[in-house]
C-alpha angles and dihedrals in degrees: 000000000000132000093259091064091056093046091051092047094047091047092052092047090049092050090049092051094048090048090050092048092048090053090049093050093048090050089051091050093051092048090053091042090237113164107248128198129168107226100182144286123275138147121259111267118246095187136016117276133185122225112184104301097346126093110204116196131183113263090247089063097044115103097181112133115238122233116249090250091059092048091052090052091050091051090050090054092056 
């Protein structure tokens, strides 16, 4: 078999896993009565970018402190 076969198989497997994880996260949110809203779909940033008046930075560069409620949700995920 050629490399393209493996790439397609791996991509489909990755999409399945991501879809399954998404369903698990949504179910956890419903169980905890967390408001859930899909805001969009975008790749993770690797470097800062400016869009109009907004400066978007990768999460590893963000020093914003999280509210206690957000920290509790993150702990619940793990």
